[in-house]
Residue, then its C-alpha position, 0 to 999 in steps of 0.5 A: x711418867x709421861x706417855x713417851x716415857x712409858x713408851x720407852x719403857x715398853x719398847x726399850x729402844x737402843x736409838x730414837x731419831x726425830x724426823x719433822x713430827x715424828x720419832x722413829x723408835x728402833x728396838x730389839x723388837x722392831x722399828x716403830x713411828x711414834x707420832x703425837x695424836x691430835x684426833x681419833x680420825x687415823x683409826x677411823x679411816x683405816x677401819x673405813x679403807x679396809x672395809x673398801x679393800x684399801x690397806x696401803x698404809x702403815x699398820x697401826x700398832x697401837x691407837x689406845x694412848x691418849x697422846x701417841x699413836x704407834x705405827x709399823x715403820x716402812x723403810x722407802x725405796x729411793x727413787x726419782x721424784x717424777x717416778x715417785x710422784x707417778x706411782x703415788x698418783x696411782x695409788x691416789x686414783x686407786x683410793x678414789x676408785x675404791x671409794x667412790x660414791x654420789x651424795x645427795x645434796x641440796x641446790x645450795x651446795x653448789x650455790x655456796x661453792x659458786x658464791x665462795x668462789x666468786x667472792x674470792x675472785x671479786x676480792x682479788x680484782x678489787x686487790x689488784x686493781x688498787x695495786x695498779x693504780x698505786x704502781x702506775x704512780x711511781x716515778x721510779x719504782x723499786x724492783x718488786x714494784x717494776x716486776x709487778x707493773x710488767x706483769x700484773x696484766x697476767x692476773x687480771x687475765x687470770x682472774x677474768x678466766x676464772x670468773x668466766x669459766x666459774x659462771x659457766x660451770x655454775x650454769x651447767x651444774x647448779x641444778x644437779x642435785x648429787x656431787x661425786x665424793x670419795x675417801x680423800x687423803x687431804x694431805x698429799x705430798x710427795x714426803x707422804x708416799x712410800x714405796x717398799x714391797x708395795x706403796x704406802x701413804x702416810x700421814x692421814x690424819x686430815x682425811x675426809x670424805x669430799x670431792x676427789x679434786x681437793x687431793x689433786x689441788x693440795x698435791x698441785x699447790x705443794x709441788x707445782x715447781x718440781x713436777x710436770x703435772x701434765x703427766x701426772x694429771x693425765x695419768x691420774x684420769x686415765x685411771x680416774x676420769x674426771x667429768x668436764x665439770x669437775x675437771x672445770x672447778x679444778x682448773x678454776x681453784x688452781x688458777x685463781x692467782x695467790x695473793x702478792x704482798x709488796x710489803x717488807x724487805x725488798x729482796x724478799x719481796x721480789x722473790x716472793x712476788x717472783x715465785x707467785x708470778x711463776x705460779x700463774x704462768x706455770x698454771x695457765x700453760x698446764x690448763x692450756x696443755x690439758x684442755x682443748x678449744x671446748x675447754x674439755x681434757x685434750x686426750 
């Protein structure tokens, strides 16, 4: 008997519903969520969060099985996406507030961040420079190539912005030997937020201690096209203010353009190129909306 069969034998469900990577088990004793275990991070995360008076997650009913975790099932209330996003970002700000501390670091920490981002920017500058030189040689460009020719200047503008801002950020931060960290969910998306009698975050498998802006980065890159992030980020920063350096680093990272690949079936390539260009335009507008002439939060 495998572990999943053992779970069925114990709970004797009258209905099993498969949703993505979870199984909802309905039995006469209650409704549970069965999720395959890939590490022991959940139990450790829950214990730490409880110690910080943060309990906005489904109860872990069983954690001692080798292959599966069993959670209580939370039936969420239906709500508009924008309202759900605001409620979720309020909870994320609370999570960061409850678990924030300043961590001692060496001089190499910020240098490592700087060099990694600088390498990414330089790689893309070379990548898009080669693309531009190839495109301008074409007499009759395809739709995707014409789309890139008309908009590649935006990519270079974004990369120049990132390079200049990164140099400025590093000049201000390089001698600081502390970094603000918190416990981060590290897998934020609207499907991982449930509202019932209280709000819940689910799917904590990737959680860890790190800079809180990583949660914002994950959420933005997953939902940038669907939500008004100007409102969301202002709400978050009202509850958990970011320093100018944290905000600047967040803007740098989200402003690095995604790689646009022009190989493949033309219709698909054109659609994907348009989507990535939309990300660049939308991100530029967000950064402008949230900063003033000095590059700090425009309140």
